[in-house]
C-alpha angles and dihedrals in degrees: 000000000000121000116237121253118216122190128220111184145139092231098107119202102265092088135043096255097096094046090048089062092057090044091052090052092051091050086063096043124357090200095067125113110225117186123200093229107167122346096158101080105139108264111279094354102142093173094056089044091054090054093050092047088056094046093052095041090055090060098044122097118243109286094029115141127226117199104199120186119172097135120162088161096056112151094019127104093275109126126251110222145184122204141189105211106183095317098322112110121208139173119201146136111281096246105111096284091123097048098118094036091054102039095046096050121093111269093236092051098057127100132160132191132184115242119223115238111224115237090237094051115124111253089222103042113048088147090073100032104036115013103038094049090047091050090049092053091050091049089050092057104267110145125241090244091057091055098058150327122284110279091227094222138047118278118268110275126215106233092201089062092064125075117235130211112243110180107297096347142067114242121206141138137245103262099177138014104202126214090268091058096252113149106224114201135201091241108104133201088246089059089061090060096216097316129120123246117255098186146338122215138181136170106302099007152039143180136209092185106110119181140170099222136027090242090062093061112114126189118338123353134343138184124230142156109261129213093274093054095256127128111252133191110215145167124213113259096350149051119300091223090061087065096045096275123154123275127226110295095023118138114243130193119208117196114201120211104274094013131277124297116244 
């Protein structure tokens, strides 16, 4: 049985780049299942890409492979890597794209290797020439150790993907606004350490309405924990921004009940 490959890229579907990834996988093994996944990450947005990698990885069965390519540094000396993060396999540029996947996996279940870059690889399309073939080999049963040598350090982490304590609050940013208009932040349920939210604020707005489901939202905006474990700001039946909610990239401040721990 082959493991499925799911793509997370900023390639879109108006060009041939996304299709070329699947084609490169099938050159390695025509029996593979390659799923489109998410090709609409904003161009070069590593933070949004990291969130989508996590969201897809959560749904994959053990052994599933994510091929993640949001790579503004393609062709430079940034490393190309493959990781096993608690049973989820992923290939990606080493630029912070695997921040959530790596930091949320059990310490004992994490491994990372550096992928070799073939001499004939295009300097502008490592997705096709490096990452897709590596993903295909993993999905076909090749071990991580056969793909490359240990990286010798943790993968690069995206600092913006991690919430920071700022006095009595947790400070993060809106990393994604989904198609329903929900503003997904980098503050996670785990950052709250078991406490409820008291309020969420951003430049020009705030809410003290905290709910468990979208259907419980009353007038205006509310905060809740979404399906990926991230704090969201949402409006019922519409876009949060239409009610004064924060846009992508906006700084948010989440105040836990009783204040944040240091």
